Every structure is written in structure tokens, then in C-alpha cells.
C-alpha positions in Angstrom: 0.0 0.0 0.0 1.4 3.4 -0.9 2.0 6.1 1.7 -0.5 8.3 0.0 -3.2 5.7 0.5 -2.3 5.3 4.1 -2.4 9.1 4.7 -5.8 9.3 3.0 -7.2 6.5 5.2 -5.7 8.2 8.3 -7.4 11.4 7.3 -10.8 9.7 7.0 -10.4 7.9 10.3 -9.2 11.2 11.9 -12.3 13.1 10.6 -14.7 10.4 11.7 -13.0 10.2 15.1 -13.2 14.0 15.6 -17.0 13.8 15.1 -17.4 10.7 17.2 -15.5 12.1 20.2 -17.4 15.4 20.3 -19.9 14.5 23.0 -17.4 12.8 25.3 -15.8 14.8 28.2 -18.0 17.8 27.7 -19.5 19.5 30.8 -22.2 22.1 30.7 -22.2 25.3 32.8 -24.9 23.7 35.1 -22.6 20.7 35.8 -19.7 23.1 36.6 -21.8 25.3 38.8 -21.7 28.5 36.7 -24.8 30.4 35.8 -26.0 30.4 32.2 -26.1 33.5 30.0 -29.6 34.4 28.9 -30.3 32.7 25.6 -27.6 30.1 26.1 -28.6 26.5 25.2 -28.8 24.0 28.0 -26.4 21.7 26.3 -23.7 24.3 25.5 -20.3 23.3 26.7 -18.7 25.2 29.6 -15.3 25.2 27.9 -14.3 23.4 24.7 -10.5 22.7 24.4 -10.0 22.3 20.7 -6.3 21.3 21.0 -7.1 18.4 23.4 -10.0 17.3 21.3 -7.9 17.2 18.1 -5.1 15.3 19.9 -7.6 12.7 21.0 -8.9 12.4 17.4 -5.3 12.0 16.1 -4.5 9.3 18.6 -7.7 7.4 17.7 -7.1 8.0 14.0 -3.6 6.5 14.3 -4.8 3.5 16.2 -7.6 2.8 13.7 -5.2 3.3 10.8 -2.7 0.9 12.3 -5.4 -1.7 12.8 -6.6 -1.2 9.2 -3.1 -1.5 7.8 -2.4 -4.6 9.9 -5.5 -6.2 8.5 -4.5 -5.2 5.0 -1.1 -6.9 5.4 -2.2 -10.0 7.3 -5.6 -10.5 5.6 -7.5 -11.2 8.8 -10.8 -10.1 7.3 -11.3 -10.0 3.5 -14.1 -9.2 1.2 -14.9 -12.9 0.9 -15.4 -13.1 4.7 -18.2 -10.5 4.6 -19.9 -11.5 1.4 -23.5 -12.0 2.5 -24.8 -13.4 -0.9 -22.8 -16.6 -1.0 
């Protein structure tokens, strides 16, 4: 597999991970004990740390890419294994 293919697969896993991880670790103003600003949504996060969120997404993207590449090299699961019509 070419390095460009690996980097494209990593980017896809990274983007999916970034969206998947959004609701985890977020605390609202009510949970923290602060008062809400008038008009603020109840679910609005108290503080969103973008750098930490992206770092978590990179780590998860690297892990998923490594698993995908290991499966590609070793052939643990192939298209024949998931063919539902045979």
C-alpha cells in the first residue's frame, strides 16, 4: 500500500474520530456550577478545548489506521469473509 493511500485512510479515520469524540468529556455550565447566559442552550459546553479534542482524534485515528493496515497486510478479514450473498 502506498503512503498516500495510508495518509488518506488516516485522514478519513481522523475526521470520523473528531466527530465521534465530540460528546465525550464535555461538561455544561450547570454541571460546573456556573450560571448560564440568557439565551444560552442548556447543552452548550462550559469550555471546549480544541487542541485536546484534536489530539484525542489524532490518537484514535492513528490506532484505527494501524489496525486497518495490519488487517491489510495480514488478511484477517477479507471481502470474501463479509460476502452475504454466498
